[in-house]
C-alpha positions in Angstrom: -52.3 82.1 227.1 -51.3 80.2 223.8 -53.9 81.0 220.8 -54.9 78.3 219.1 -51.6 77.2 216.2 -49.2 78.5 218.2 -46.2 76.4 218.3 -45.0 74.6 221.8 -42.6 73.1 223.8 -42.7 72.3 227.3 -39.0 71.7 227.7 -39.3 67.7 226.9 -36.2 66.6 224.5 -35.8 62.4 223.9 -32.4 61.0 225.2 -32.0 63.5 227.8 -29.4 61.4 230.2 -27.1 60.5 226.5 -24.5 62.3 225.6 -25.7 66.1 224.0 -24.4 65.2 220.9 -27.4 62.5 221.0 -29.6 64.7 222.0 -32.2 65.7 218.9 -34.6 68.5 218.6 -37.5 69.2 221.8 -40.1 67.8 220.5 -42.8 70.4 219.1 -46.3 70.5 219.6 -49.3 72.5 218.1 -52.2 74.6 220.9 -55.1 73.2 220.4 -59.0 74.8 221.0 -60.1 73.4 223.9 -62.8 72.4 221.8 -61.2 71.2 219.1 -63.0 67.6 218.3 -58.5 66.0 218.4 -58.4 67.2 221.7 -61.1 65.3 223.2 -61.2 62.5 221.0 -60.9 58.7 222.9 -61.0 60.5 226.2 -62.9 59.5 228.4 -66.1 61.9 228.1 -65.9 60.4 224.3 -64.6 57.0 224.0 -64.6 57.2 219.7 -62.3 58.0 218.0 -64.1 61.3 216.0 -67.3 62.9 218.4 -69.7 65.1 217.2 -68.4 68.2 217.7 -72.0 69.4 218.5 -71.5 67.1 221.9 -67.5 68.1 222.3 -68.6 71.8 222.3 -71.5 70.9 224.2 -69.1 68.9 226.8 -66.4 71.7 226.8 -68.3 75.0 227.4 -69.9 73.2 230.0 -66.2 72.4 231.5 -65.2 75.4 231.3 -68.1 76.8 232.6 -67.5 75.0 235.7 -63.4 75.5 235.5 -62.1 72.4 235.4 -60.4 73.3 232.2 -58.1 76.0 233.5 -54.6 76.2 233.4 -55.1 72.8 231.1 -54.7 73.0 227.2 -54.8 70.8 224.1 -51.6 70.5 222.4 -51.0 68.3 219.7 -47.9 66.9 220.1 -45.4 65.2 217.0 -43.2 62.8 217.6 -42.8 61.9 214.5 -43.9 58.8 214.4 -47.2 59.3 215.5 -49.2 62.5 217.0 -50.9 62.7 220.6 -53.2 65.3 222.2 -52.0 66.1 226.4 -53.8 68.7 228.2 -50.4 70.3 228.9 -50.5 72.8 232.3 -49.9 75.9 230.1 -47.3 77.4 232.5 -45.2 74.2 231.4 -45.7 75.3 228.5 -43.5 77.9 226.3 -42.6 79.1 222.8 -40.8 76.5 220.5 -38.6 79.0 220.0 -37.6 79.9 223.4 -37.7 76.1 223.9 -35.5 75.4 221.6 -32.7 78.0 223.0 -32.9 76.5 226.3 -32.1 73.2 225.3 -29.1 74.4 223.0 -28.4 76.4 226.5 -28.9 72.7 228.2 -26.4 71.9 225.9 -23.9 73.4 226.4 -23.9 73.0 229.9 -24.0 69.0 229.1 -21.1 69.3 226.9 -18.9 71.9 229.9 -19.6 69.8 232.3 -17.9 66.7 230.3 -15.4 68.2 229.3 -14.0 69.8 233.4 -15.4 66.5 235.3 -12.7 68.3 238.1 -15.3 71.5 237.9 -15.9 72.2 242.1 -18.3 74.7 241.3 -21.0 73.4 238.5 -21.8 76.4 236.2 -24.9 78.3 235.6 -27.1 77.5 232.7 -28.4 81.6 232.8 -24.1 81.7 231.4 -25.4 79.1 228.4 -28.4 82.1 227.6 -28.6 85.3 225.5 -28.5 88.3 227.2 -32.5 88.8 226.6 -33.7 85.5 227.1 -31.6 84.9 230.9 -35.8 85.0 232.2 -36.1 81.3 230.4 -33.3 79.9 233.3 -36.7 80.6 235.9 -38.5 78.3 234.1 
């Protein structure tokens, strides 16, 4: 469970199909409170840009009590040119700093694959992660 305001990532970085030198940093998201008006704007429940906060709280608490929000976290993603809120599976999120470490390891792994195309046994991403962050390879 992440507190509201925490910077998170979800293993998403643009241009994964391109050369690793062209991979920009991973997308950064900010966890929102489940009652935040931005999380409910332009949704099925509130098809307007700025819903009333009291109405949002009522619906959000009702859905939470019914268990329909279990395992979901609203995240405000920053796509540089615009921002968008999506409800993400909490298990798929990780701290942004950990996401950057995993991104660096994935870049190094991909570079290694490009530099050594005839290697018969592919290397594991854990070889490119710092020892204290080996657990990220399991995610």
